[in-house]
PDB file of the backbone (N, CA, C, O) and the ligand in Angstrom, with CONECT records:
HET     ZN  A 101       1
ATOM      1  N   MET A   1     125.617  96.782 130.865  1.00  0.00           N
ATOM      2  CA  MET A   1     125.148  96.007 129.503  1.00  0.00           C
ATOM      3  C   MET A   1     123.722  96.072 129.194  1.00  0.00           C
ATOM      4  O   MET A   1     122.989  95.453 129.966  1.00  0.00           O
ATOM      5  N   PRO A   2     123.197  96.677 128.249  1.00  0.00           N
ATOM      6  CA  PRO A   2     121.951  96.751 127.934  1.00  0.00           C
ATOM      7  C   PRO A   2     121.281  95.374 127.570  1.00  0.00           C
ATOM      8  O   PRO A   2     121.804  94.500 126.880  1.00  0.00           O
ATOM      9  N   GLU A   3     119.965  95.325 128.183  1.00  0.00           N
ATOM     10  CA  GLU A   3     119.343  94.012 128.137  1.00  0.00           C
ATOM     11  C   GLU A   3     118.537  94.129 126.731  1.00  0.00           C
ATOM     12  O   GLU A   3     117.859  95.091 126.369  1.00  0.00           O
ATOM     13  N   GLU A   4     118.736  93.108 126.136  1.00  0.00           N
ATOM     14  CA  GLU A   4     118.018  92.857 124.818  1.00  0.00           C
ATOM     15  C   GLU A   4     116.687  92.489 125.016  1.00  0.00           C
ATOM     16  O   GLU A   4     116.449  91.416 125.570  1.00  0.00           O
ATOM     17  N   VAL A   5     115.575  93.390 124.559  1.00  0.00           N
ATOM     18  CA  VAL A   5     114.308  93.169 124.846  1.00  0.00           C
ATOM     19  C   VAL A   5     113.602  92.326 123.661  1.00  0.00           C
ATOM     20  O   VAL A   5     113.370  92.864 122.578  1.00  0.00           O
ATOM     21  N   LYS A   6     113.309  91.123 123.893  1.00  0.00           N
ATOM     22  CA  LYS A   6     112.579  90.400 122.588  1.00  0.00           C
ATOM     23  C   LYS A   6     111.056  90.304 122.950  1.00  0.00           C
ATOM     24  O   LYS A   6     110.605  90.185 124.089  1.00  0.00           O
ATOM     25  N   GLU A   7     110.437  90.366 121.933  1.00  0.00           N
ATOM     26  CA  GLU A   7     109.010  90.534 122.028  1.00  0.00           C
ATOM     27  C   GLU A   7     108.629  89.103 121.867  1.00  0.00           C
ATOM     28  O   GLU A   7     108.946  88.424 120.891  1.00  0.00           O
ATOM     29  N   SER A   8     107.845  88.634 123.007  1.00  0.00           N
ATOM     30  CA  SER A   8     107.347  87.131 122.888  1.00  0.00           C
ATOM     31  C   SER A   8     106.188  87.162 121.909  1.00  0.00           C
ATOM     32  O   SER A   8     105.522  88.134 121.553  1.00  0.00           O
ATOM     33  N   ALA A   9     106.084  85.817 121.531  1.00  0.00           N
ATOM     34  CA  ALA A   9     104.990  85.589 120.493  1.00  0.00           C
ATOM     35  C   ALA A   9     103.562  85.909 121.119  1.00  0.00           C
ATOM     36  O   ALA A   9     102.617  86.246 120.406  1.00  0.00           O
ATOM     37  N   GLU A  10     103.464  85.772 122.591  1.00  0.00           N
ATOM     38  CA  GLU A  10     102.276  86.141 123.293  1.00  0.00           C
ATOM     39  C   GLU A  10     102.056  87.658 122.996  1.00  0.00           C
ATOM     40  O   GLU A  10     101.050  88.090 122.435  1.00  0.00           O
ATOM     41  N   LYS A  11     102.993  88.344 123.385  1.00  0.00           N
ATOM     42  CA  LYS A  11     102.824  89.807 123.253  1.00  0.00           C
ATOM     43  C   LYS A  11     102.398  90.218 121.876  1.00  0.00           C
ATOM     44  O   LYS A  11     101.432  90.965 121.722  1.00  0.00           O
ATOM     45  N   ARG A  12     103.110  89.741 120.852  1.00  0.00           N
ATOM     46  CA  ARG A  12     102.843  90.073 119.503  1.00  0.00           C
ATOM     47  C   ARG A  12     101.355  89.675 119.153  1.00  0.00           C
ATOM     48  O   ARG A  12     100.752  90.382 118.346  1.00  0.00           O
ATOM     49  N   ARG A  13     100.774  88.656 119.678  1.00  0.00           N
ATOM     50  CA  ARG A  13      99.462  88.360 119.467  1.00  0.00           C
ATOM     51  C   ARG A  13      98.555  89.393 120.194  1.00  0.00           C
ATOM     52  O   ARG A  13      97.524  89.800 119.659  1.00  0.00           O
ATOM     53  N   GLU A  14      98.908  89.758 121.271  1.00  0.00           N
ATOM     54  CA  GLU A  14      98.173  90.632 121.998  1.00  0.00           C
ATOM     55  C   GLU A  14      97.976  91.858 121.220  1.00  0.00           C
ATOM     56  O   GLU A  14      96.851  92.315 121.021  1.00  0.00           O
ATOM     57  N   ARG A  15      99.068  92.410 120.767  1.00  0.00           N
ATOM     58  CA  ARG A  15      99.093  93.706 119.976  1.00  0.00           C
ATOM     59  C   ARG A  15      98.408  93.447 118.561  1.00  0.00           C
ATOM     60  O   ARG A  15      97.957  94.392 117.913  1.00  0.00           O
ATOM     61  N   TRP A  16      98.349  92.192 118.126  1.00  0.00           N
ATOM     62  CA  TRP A  16      97.660  92.085 116.745  1.00  0.00           C
ATOM     63  C   TRP A  16      96.084  92.139 117.158  1.00  0.00           C
ATOM     64  O   TRP A  16      95.269  92.756 116.472  1.00  0.00           O
ATOM     65  N   MET A  17      95.760  91.491 118.252  1.00  0.00           N
ATOM     66  CA  MET A  17      94.389  91.465 118.669  1.00  0.00           C
ATOM     67  C   MET A  17      93.814  92.908 118.752  1.00  0.00           C
ATOM     68  O   MET A  17      92.786  93.251 118.168  1.00  0.00           O
ATOM     69  N   GLU A  18      94.631  93.784 119.593  1.00  0.00           N
ATOM     70  CA  GLU A  18      94.357  95.165 119.692  1.00  0.00           C
ATOM     71  C   GLU A  18      94.283  95.724 118.453  1.00  0.00           C
ATOM     72  O   GLU A  18      93.385  96.557 118.329  1.00  0.00           O
ATOM     73  N   ARG A  19      94.971  95.509 117.484  1.00  0.00           N
ATOM     74  CA  ARG A  19      95.036  96.046 116.022  1.00  0.00           C
ATOM     75  C   ARG A  19      93.597  95.790 115.386  1.00  0.00           C
ATOM     76  O   ARG A  19      92.848  96.627 114.884  1.00  0.00           O
ATOM     77  N   GLU A  20      93.399  94.394 115.539  1.00  0.00           N
ATOM     78  CA  GLU A  20      92.096  93.964 114.894  1.00  0.00           C
ATOM     79  C   GLU A  20      90.831  94.673 115.416  1.00  0.00           C
ATOM     80  O   GLU A  20      89.904  95.023 114.686  1.00  0.00           O
ATOM     81  N   ALA A  21      90.880  94.846 116.711  1.00  0.00           N
ATOM     82  CA  ALA A  21      89.745  95.478 117.438  1.00  0.00           C
ATOM     83  C   ALA A  21      89.690  96.824 116.920  1.00  0.00           C
ATOM     84  O   ALA A  21      88.579  97.281 116.649  1.00  0.00           O
ATOM     85  N   LYS A  22      90.654  97.480 116.754  1.00  0.00           N
ATOM     86  CA  LYS A  22      90.571  98.876 116.110  1.00  0.00           C
ATOM     87  C   LYS A  22      90.030  98.864 114.928  1.00  0.00           C
ATOM     88  O   LYS A  22      89.130  99.651 114.632  1.00  0.00           O
ATOM     89  N   LYS A  23      90.514  97.955 114.085  1.00  0.00           N
ATOM     90  CA  LYS A  23      90.072  97.924 112.742  1.00  0.00           C
ATOM     91  C   LYS A  23      88.687  97.537 112.702  1.00  0.00           C
ATOM     92  O   LYS A  23      88.041  97.971 111.749  1.00  0.00           O
ATOM     93  N   ALA A  24      88.176  96.902 113.433  1.00  0.00           N
ATOM     94  CA  ALA A  24      86.629  96.572 113.412  1.00  0.00           C
ATOM     95  C   ALA A  24      85.877  97.774 113.894  1.00  0.00           C
ATOM     96  O   ALA A  24      84.771  98.068 113.441  1.00  0.00           O
ATOM     97  N   ASP A  25      86.485  98.454 114.808  1.00  0.00           N
ATOM     98  CA  ASP A  25      85.929  99.727 115.301  1.00  0.00           C
ATOM     99  C   ASP A  25      85.794 100.775 114.134  1.00  0.00           C
ATOM    100  O   ASP A  25      84.773 101.457 114.050  1.00  0.00           O
ATOM    101  N   THR A  26      86.733 100.891 113.316  1.00  0.00           N
ATOM    102  CA  THR A  26      86.859 101.893 112.294  1.00  0.00           C
ATOM    103  C   THR A  26      85.960 101.345 111.075  1.00  0.00           C
ATOM    104  O   THR A  26      85.445 102.138 110.287  1.00  0.00           O
ATOM    105  N   LYS A  27      85.806 100.044 110.964  1.00  0.00           N
ATOM    106  CA  LYS A  27      84.963  99.440 110.012  1.00  0.00           C
ATOM    107  C   LYS A  27      83.412  99.864 110.204  1.00  0.00           C
ATOM    108  O   LYS A  27      82.656 100.165 109.280  1.00  0.00           O
ATOM    109  N   ALA A  28      83.094  99.831 111.526  1.00  0.00           N
ATOM    110  CA  ALA A  28      81.711 100.156 111.763  1.00  0.00           C
ATOM    111  C   ALA A  28      81.493 101.548 111.570  1.00  0.00           C
ATOM    112  O   ALA A  28      80.449 101.946 111.054  1.00  0.00           O
ATOM    113  N   GLY A  29      82.547 102.450 112.003  1.00  0.00           N
ATOM    114  CA  GLY A  29      82.402 103.811 111.606  1.00  0.00           C
ATOM    115  C   GLY A  29      82.481 104.063 110.114  1.00  0.00           C
ATOM    116  O   GLY A  29      81.785 104.933 109.590  1.00  0.00           O
ATOM    117  N   GLY A  30      83.290 103.338 109.453  1.00  0.00           N
ATOM    118  CA  GLY A  30      83.337 103.792 107.998  1.00  0.00           C
ATOM    119  C   GLY A  30      82.161 103.447 107.229  1.00  0.00           C
ATOM    120  O   GLY A  30      81.847 104.064 106.211  1.00  0.00           O
ATOM    121  N   ARG A  31      81.410 102.330 107.766  1.00  0.00           N
ATOM    122  CA  ARG A  31      80.065 101.993 107.143  1.00  0.00           C
ATOM    123  C   ARG A  31      79.232 103.065 107.207  1.00  0.00           C
ATOM    124  O   ARG A  31      78.559 103.343 106.214  1.00  0.00           O
ATOM    125  N   LYS A  32      79.149 103.770 108.280  1.00  0.00           N
ATOM    126  CA  LYS A  32      78.123 104.921 108.468  1.00  0.00           C
ATOM    127  C   LYS A  32      78.621 105.898 107.400  1.00  0.00           C
ATOM    128  O   LYS A  32      77.777 106.408 106.663  1.00  0.00           O
ATOM    129  N   ALA A  33      79.786 106.175 107.263  1.00  0.00           N
ATOM    130  CA  ALA A  33      80.308 107.247 106.352  1.00  0.00           C
ATOM    131  C   ALA A  33      79.967 106.913 105.061  1.00  0.00           C
ATOM    132  O   ALA A  33      79.533 107.775 104.297  1.00  0.00           O
ATOM    133  N   GLU A  34      80.103 105.819 104.739  1.00  0.00           N
ATOM    134  CA  GLU A  34      79.647 105.206 103.274  1.00  0.00           C
ATOM    135  C   GLU A  34      78.192 105.410 102.913  1.00  0.00           C
ATOM    136  O   GLU A  34      77.766 105.736 101.806  1.00  0.00           O
ATOM    137  N   LEU A  35      77.485 105.168 104.024  1.00  0.00           N
ATOM    138  CA  LEU A  35      76.017 105.450 103.799  1.00  0.00           C
ATOM    139  C   LEU A  35      75.632 106.920 103.664  1.00  0.00           C
ATOM    140  O   LEU A  35      74.681 107.294 102.977  1.00  0.00           O
ATOM    141  N   SER A  36      76.386 107.688 104.323  1.00  0.00           N
ATOM    142  CA  SER A  36      75.962 109.085 104.164  1.00  0.00           C
ATOM    143  C   SER A  36      76.848 109.763 103.101  1.00  0.00           C
ATOM    144  O   SER A  36      76.983 110.986 103.054  1.00  0.00           O
ATOM    145  N   GLU A  37      77.495 108.831 102.178  1.00  0.00           N
ATOM    146  CA  GLU A  37      78.221 109.384 101.073  1.00  0.00           C
ATOM    147  C   GLU A  37      77.326 110.294 100.220  1.00  0.00           C
ATOM    148  O   GLU A  37      77.817 111.270  99.653  1.00  0.00           O
ATOM    149  N   ARG A  38      76.022 109.997 100.117  1.00  0.00           N
ATOM    150  CA  ARG A  38      75.122 110.575  99.304  1.00  0.00           C
ATOM    151  C   ARG A  38      74.248 111.382 100.340  1.00  0.00           C
ATOM    152  O   ARG A  38      73.960 111.003 101.475  1.00  0.00           O
ATOM    153  N   ALA A  39      73.893 112.525  99.756  1.00  0.00           N
ATOM    154  CA  ALA A  39      72.943 113.344 100.766  1.00  0.00           C
ATOM    155  C   ALA A  39      72.200 114.179  99.965  1.00  0.00           C
ATOM    156  O   ALA A  39      72.546 114.387  98.802  1.00  0.00           O
ATOM    157  N   LYS A  40      71.166 114.711 100.474  1.00  0.00           N
ATOM    158  CA  LYS A  40      70.308 115.572  99.745  1.00  0.00           C
ATOM    159  C   LYS A  40      70.356 117.042 100.467  1.00  0.00           C
ATOM    160  O   LYS A  40      70.297 117.209 101.685  1.00  0.00           O
ATOM    161  N   CYS A  41      70.464 117.980  99.574  1.00  0.00           N
ATOM    162  CA  CYS A  41      70.623 119.404  99.910  1.00  0.00           C
ATOM    163  C   CYS A  41      69.369 119.679 100.616  1.00  0.00           C
ATOM    164  O   CYS A  41      68.282 119.311 100.172  1.00  0.00           O
ATOM    165  N   ASP A  42      69.526 120.382 101.813  1.00  0.00           N
ATOM    166  CA  ASP A  42      68.656 120.781 102.781  1.00  0.00           C
ATOM    167  C   ASP A  42      67.759 121.814 102.131  1.00  0.00           C
ATOM    168  O   ASP A  42      66.575 121.901 102.458  1.00  0.00           O
ATOM    169  N   ILE A  43      68.260 122.533 101.291  1.00  0.00           N
ATOM    170  CA  ILE A  43      67.632 123.673 100.642  1.00  0.00           C
ATOM    171  C   ILE A  43      66.801 123.582  99.373  1.00  0.00           C
ATOM    172  O   ILE A  43      65.677 124.034  99.156  1.00  0.00           O
ATOM    173  N   CYS A  44      67.652 122.861  98.552  1.00  0.00           N
ATOM    174  CA  CYS A  44      66.981 122.796  97.140  1.00  0.00           C
ATOM    175  C   CYS A  44      66.433 121.336  96.904  1.00  0.00           C
ATOM    176  O   CYS A  44      65.653 121.041  95.998  1.00  0.00           O
ATOM    177  N   GLY A  45      66.991 120.383  97.927  1.00  0.00           N
ATOM    178  CA  GLY A  45      66.529 119.045  97.556  1.00  0.00           C
ATOM    179  C   GLY A  45      67.363 118.182  96.624  1.00  0.00           C
ATOM    180  O   GLY A  45      67.168 116.998  96.350  1.00  0.00           O
ATOM    181  N   LYS A  46      68.170 118.853  96.256  1.00  0.00           N
ATOM    182  CA  LYS A  46      69.156 118.146  95.060  1.00  0.00           C
ATOM    183  C   LYS A  46      69.923 117.096  95.799  1.00  0.00           C
ATOM    184  O   LYS A  46      70.368 117.206  96.941  1.00  0.00           O
ATOM    185  N   GLU A  47      70.029 115.969  94.927  1.00  0.00           N
ATOM    186  CA  GLU A  47      70.848 114.814  95.589  1.00  0.00           C
ATOM    187  C   GLU A  47      72.302 115.278  95.211  1.00  0.00           C
ATOM    188  O   GLU A  47      72.591 115.803  94.135  1.00  0.00           O
ATOM    189  N   VAL A  48      73.230 114.999  96.296  1.00  0.00           N
ATOM    190  CA  VAL A  48      74.547 115.315  96.009  1.00  0.00           C
ATOM    191  C   VAL A  48      75.423 114.227  96.604  1.00  0.00           C
ATOM    192  O   VAL A  48      75.117 113.601  97.619  1.00  0.00           O
ATOM    193  N   GLU A  49      76.470 114.055  95.943  1.00  0.00           N
ATOM    194  CA  GLU A  49      77.597 112.937  96.366  1.00  0.00           C
ATOM    195  C   GLU A  49      78.419 113.603  97.254  1.00  0.00           C
ATOM    196  O   GLU A  49      78.264 114.816  97.391  1.00  0.00           O
ATOM    197  N   GLU A  50      79.345 112.959  97.937  1.00  0.00           N
ATOM    198  CA  GLU A  50      80.411 113.405  98.586  1.00  0.00           C
ATOM    199  C   GLU A  50      81.474 114.187  97.813  1.00  0.00           C
ATOM    200  O   GLU A  50      82.066 113.750  96.826  1.00  0.00           O
ATOM    201  N   GLY A  51      81.648 115.367  98.357  1.00  0.00           N
ATOM    202  CA  GLY A  51      82.479 116.336  97.703  1.00  0.00           C
ATOM    203  C   GLY A  51      81.793 117.389  97.069  1.00  0.00           C
ATOM    204  O   GLY A  51      82.331 118.452  96.756  1.00  0.00           O
ATOM    205  N   GLU A  52      80.418 117.061  96.844  1.00  0.00           N
ATOM    206  CA  GLU A  52      79.538 118.113  96.090  1.00  0.00           C
ATOM    207  C   GLU A  52      78.795 119.089  97.081  1.00  0.00           C
ATOM    208  O   GLU A  52      78.265 120.158  96.778  1.00  0.00           O
ATOM    209  N   TYR A  53      78.861 118.516  98.305  1.00  0.00           N
ATOM    210  CA  TYR A  53      78.163 119.316  99.246  1.00  0.00           C
ATOM    211  C   TYR A  53      78.888 119.602 100.550  1.00  0.00           C
ATOM    212  O   TYR A  53      79.933 119.029 100.859  1.00  0.00           O
ATOM    213  N   ILE A  54      78.349 120.417 101.219  1.00  0.00           N
ATOM    214  CA  ILE A  54      79.067 120.854 102.348  1.00  0.00           C
ATOM    215  C   ILE A  54      78.234 120.815 103.507  1.00  0.00           C
ATOM    216  O   ILE A  54      77.194 121.472 103.451  1.00  0.00           O
ATOM    217  N   ASN A  55      78.510 120.115 104.640  1.00  0.00           N
ATOM    218  CA  ASN A  55      77.720 120.124 105.873  1.00  0.00           C
ATOM    219  C   ASN A  55      78.172 121.188 106.822  1.00  0.00           C
ATOM    220  O   ASN A  55      79.254 121.258 107.405  1.00  0.00           O
ATOM    221  N   ILE A  56      77.103 122.044 106.876  1.00  0.00           N
ATOM    222  CA  ILE A  56      77.269 123.112 107.968  1.00  0.00           C
ATOM    223  C   ILE A  56      76.241 122.991 108.957  1.00  0.00           C
ATOM    224  O   ILE A  56      75.033 123.012 108.722  1.00  0.00           O
ATOM    225  N   ARG A  57      76.863 122.846 110.236  1.00  0.00           N
ATOM    226  CA  ARG A  57      75.977 122.651 111.512  1.00  0.00           C
ATOM    227  C   ARG A  57      75.052 121.705 111.403  1.00  0.00           C
ATOM    228  O   ARG A  57      73.970 121.906 111.956  1.00  0.00           O
ATOM    229  N   GLY A  58      75.257 120.567 110.724  1.00  0.00           N
ATOM    230  CA  GLY A  58      74.137 119.597 110.490  1.00  0.00           C
ATOM    231  C   GLY A  58      73.287 119.747 109.227  1.00  0.00           C
ATOM    232  O   GLY A  58      72.424 118.938 108.886  1.00  0.00           O
ATOM    233  N   LYS A  59      73.609 120.838 108.580  1.00  0.00           N
ATOM    234  CA  LYS A  59      72.729 121.020 107.297  1.00  0.00           C
ATOM    235  C   LYS A  59      73.536 120.739 106.196  1.00  0.00           C
ATOM    236  O   LYS A  59      74.702 121.130 106.172  1.00  0.00           O
ATOM    237  N   ILE A  60      72.983 120.029 105.175  1.00  0.00           N
ATOM    238  CA  ILE A  60      73.601 119.566 103.998  1.00  0.00           C
ATOM    239  C   ILE A  60      73.331 120.689 102.884  1.00  0.00           C
ATOM    240  O   ILE A  60      72.182 121.027 102.596  1.00  0.00           O
ATOM    241  N   LEU A  61      74.419 121.220 102.303  1.00  0.00           N
ATOM    242  CA  LEU A  61      74.172 122.309 101.135  1.00  0.00           C
ATOM    243  C   LEU A  61      74.963 121.811 100.056  1.00  0.00           C
ATOM    244  O   LEU A  61      76.092 121.319 100.068  1.00  0.00           O
ATOM    245  N   CYS A  62      73.999 122.072  98.924  1.00  0.00           N
ATOM    246  CA  CYS A  62      74.989 121.684  97.682  1.00  0.00           C
ATOM    247  C   CYS A  62      75.682 122.908  97.406  1.00  0.00           C
ATOM    248  O   CYS A  62      75.372 123.968  97.950  1.00  0.00           O
ATOM    249  N   ALA A  63      76.697 122.778  96.501  1.00  0.00           N
ATOM    250  CA  ALA A  63      77.504 124.010  95.954  1.00  0.00           C
ATOM    251  C   ALA A  63      76.864 125.419  95.854  1.00  0.00           C
ATOM    252  O   ALA A  63      77.296 126.463  96.344  1.00  0.00           O
ATOM    253  N   GLU A  64      75.721 125.227  95.102  1.00  0.00           N
ATOM    254  CA  GLU A  64      75.072 126.360  94.693  1.00  0.00           C
ATOM    255  C   GLU A  64      74.279 126.970  95.965  1.00  0.00           C
ATOM    256  O   GLU A  64      74.179 128.197  95.998  1.00  0.00           O
ATOM    257  N   CYS A  65      73.684 126.183  97.057  1.00  0.00           N
ATOM    258  CA  CYS A  65      73.125 126.702  97.984  1.00  0.00           C
ATOM    259  C   CYS A  65      74.203 127.159  99.014  1.00  0.00           C
ATOM    260  O   CYS A  65      73.945 128.052  99.822  1.00  0.00           O
ATOM    261  N   TYR A  66      75.154 126.668  98.983  1.00  0.00           N
ATOM    262  CA  TYR A  66      76.367 126.910  99.919  1.00  0.00           C
ATOM    263  C   TYR A  66      76.968 128.543  99.619  1.00  0.00           C
ATOM    264  O   TYR A  66      77.343 129.372 100.448  1.00  0.00           O
ATOM    265  N   GLU A  67      76.907 128.641  98.216  1.00  0.00           N
ATOM    266  CA  GLU A  67      77.330 130.035  97.884  1.00  0.00           C
ATOM    267  C   GLU A  67      76.424 130.905  98.050  1.00  0.00           C
ATOM    268  O   GLU A  67      76.790 132.068  98.224  1.00  0.00           O
ATOM    269  N   ALA A  68      75.170 130.626  98.045  1.00  0.00           N
ATOM    270  CA  ALA A  68      73.947 131.630  98.283  1.00  0.00           C
ATOM    271  C   ALA A  68      74.074 131.794  99.797  1.00  0.00           C
ATOM    272  O   ALA A  68      73.942 132.936 100.238  1.00  0.00           O
ATOM    273  N   SER A  69      74.331 130.716 100.710  1.00  0.00           N
ATOM    274  CA  SER A  69      74.216 131.034 102.049  1.00  0.00           C
ATOM    275  C   SER A  69      75.456 131.776 102.510  1.00  0.00           C
ATOM    276  O   SER A  69      75.468 132.366 103.590  1.00  0.00           O
ATOM    277  N   LEU A  70      76.472 131.747 101.713  1.00  0.00           N
ATOM    278  CA  LEU A  70      77.598 132.548 102.044  1.00  0.00           C
ATOM    279  C   LEU A  70      77.225 133.923 101.764  1.00  0.00           C
ATOM    280  O   LEU A  70      77.532 134.742 102.631  1.00  0.00           O
ATOM    281  N   GLU A  71      76.700 134.289 100.859  1.00  0.00           N
ATOM    282  CA  GLU A  71      76.210 135.748 100.738  1.00  0.00           C
ATOM    283  C   GLU A  71      75.226 136.361 101.755  1.00  0.00           C
ATOM    284  O   GLU A  71      75.074 137.540 102.075  1.00  0.00           O
ATOM    285  N   ASN A  72      74.507 135.079 102.239  1.00  0.00           N
ATOM    286  CA  ASN A  72      73.412 135.723 103.128  1.00  0.00           C
ATOM    287  C   ASN A  72      73.977 135.903 104.649  1.00  0.00           C
ATOM    288  O   ASN A  72      73.784 136.893 105.355  1.00  0.00           O
ATOM    289  N   GLU A  73      74.734 134.704 105.010  1.00  0.00           N
ATOM    290  CA  GLU A  73      75.404 134.593 106.043  1.00  0.00           C
ATOM    291  C   GLU A  73      76.949 134.773 106.178  1.00  0.00           C
ATOM    292  O   GLU A  73      77.648 134.150 106.977  1.00  0.00           O
ATOM    293  N   MET A  74      77.345 135.619 105.373  1.00  0.00           N
ATOM    294  CA  MET A  74      78.815 135.924 105.370  1.00  0.00           C
ATOM    295  C   MET A  74      79.483 136.157 106.763  1.00  0.00           C
ATOM    296  O   MET A  74      80.551 135.629 107.070  1.00  0.00           O
ATOM    297  N   ALA A  75      78.795 136.960 107.557  1.00  0.00           N
ATOM    298  CA  ALA A  75      79.304 137.429 108.742  1.00  0.00           C
ATOM    299  C   ALA A  75      79.456 136.059 109.776  1.00  0.00           C
ATOM    300  O   ALA A  75      80.316 135.951 110.649  1.00  0.00           O
ATOM    301  N   ASP A  76      78.460 135.104 109.469  1.00  0.00           N
ATOM    302  CA  ASP A  76      78.170 134.272 110.380  1.00  0.00           C
ATOM    303  C   ASP A  76      79.151 133.091 110.108  1.00  0.00           C
ATOM    304  O   ASP A  76      79.931 132.758 111.001  1.00  0.00           O
ATOM    305  N   ILE A  77      79.140 132.491 108.991  1.00  0.00           N
ATOM    306  CA  ILE A  77      79.905 131.250 108.554  1.00  0.00           C
ATOM    307  C   ILE A  77      81.430 131.467 108.707  1.00  0.00           C
ATOM    308  O   ILE A  77      82.178 130.844 109.460  1.00  0.00           O
ATOM    309  N   GLY A  78      81.782 132.558 107.774  1.00  0.00           N
ATOM    310  CA  GLY A  78      83.219 132.634 107.760  1.00  0.00           C
ATOM    311  C   GLY A  78      83.681 134.274 107.258  1.00  0.00           C
ATOM    312  O   GLY A  78      83.669 134.618 106.076  1.00  0.00           O
ATOM    313  N   ALA A  79      83.987 134.967 108.130  1.00  0.00           N
ATOM    314  CA  ALA A  79      84.281 136.328 107.693  1.00  0.00           C
ATOM    315  C   ALA A  79      85.918 136.448 107.728  1.00  0.00           C
ATOM    316  O   ALA A  79      86.535 137.314 108.349  1.00  0.00           O
ATOM    317  N   ALA A  80      86.442 135.496 107.006  1.00  0.00           N
ATOM    318  CA  ALA A  80      88.026 135.426 106.896  1.00  0.00           C
ATOM    319  C   ALA A  80      88.551 136.710 106.190  1.00  0.00           C
ATOM    320  O   ALA A  80      89.316 137.527 106.700  1.00  0.00           O
ATOM    321  N   ASP A  81      88.042 136.759 104.982  1.00  0.00           N
ATOM    322  CA  ASP A  81      88.644 138.077 104.209  1.00  0.00           C
ATOM    323  C   ASP A  81      87.642 138.942 103.864  1.00  0.00           C
ATOM    324  O   ASP A  81      86.901 138.692 102.914  1.00  0.00           O
ATOM    325  N   GLY A  82      87.512 140.122 104.654  1.00  0.00           N
ATOM    326  CA  GLY A  82      86.554 141.022 104.532  1.00  0.00           C
ATOM    327  C   GLY A  82      86.594 141.850 103.295  1.00  0.00           C
ATOM    328  O   GLY A  82      85.565 142.163 102.696  1.00  0.00           O
ATOM    329  N   THR A  83      87.906 142.237 102.878  1.00  0.00           N
ATOM    330  CA  THR A  83      87.970 143.035 101.825  1.00  0.00           C
ATOM    331  C   THR A  83      88.505 142.182 100.573  1.00  0.00           C
ATOM    332  O   THR A  83      89.700 141.968 100.367  1.00  0.00           O
ATOM    333  N   GLY A  84      87.474 141.735  99.784  1.00  0.00           N
ATOM    334  CA  GLY A  84      87.833 141.018  98.740  1.00  0.00           C
ATOM    335  C   GLY A  84      87.614 141.873  97.267  1.00  0.00           C
ATOM    336  O   GLY A  84      86.477 142.204  96.929  1.00  0.00           O
ATOM    337  N   ALA A  85      88.448 142.100  96.680  1.00  0.00           N
ATOM    338  CA  ALA A  85      88.405 142.854  95.563  1.00  0.00           C
ATOM    339  C   ALA A  85      88.399 141.922  94.237  1.00  0.00           C
ATOM    340  O   ALA A  85      89.441 141.508  93.729  1.00  0.00           O
ATOM    341  N   GLY A  86      87.179 141.658  93.762  1.00  0.00           N
ATOM    342  CA  GLY A  86      87.010 140.579  92.828  1.00  0.00           C
ATOM    343  C   GLY A  86      87.724 140.847  91.430  1.00  0.00           C
ATOM    344  O   GLY A  86      87.662 140.006  90.534  1.00  0.00           O
TER     345      GLY A  86
HETATM  346 ZN    ZN A 101      70.908 123.160  97.187  1.00  0.00          ZN2+
END
């Protein structure tokens, strides 16, 4: 006969506290991300928002500079498709 496992209130609280602790953790980390939402292009100095720039090896590149860098460092950054007939 299988034993019925009931979670005690104490255990529930324990789990809840664990959850809260994790939440606080991500909150602290999320704050940092919020701060870095805006960045400055390392090459042209243009201010860019999240989604408008790309972080490559710690360098912030705006879309334009990223494209330019792609042409320059094609082999280095991503040589996924070598033959691209445009
Ligand atoms: Zn740029």
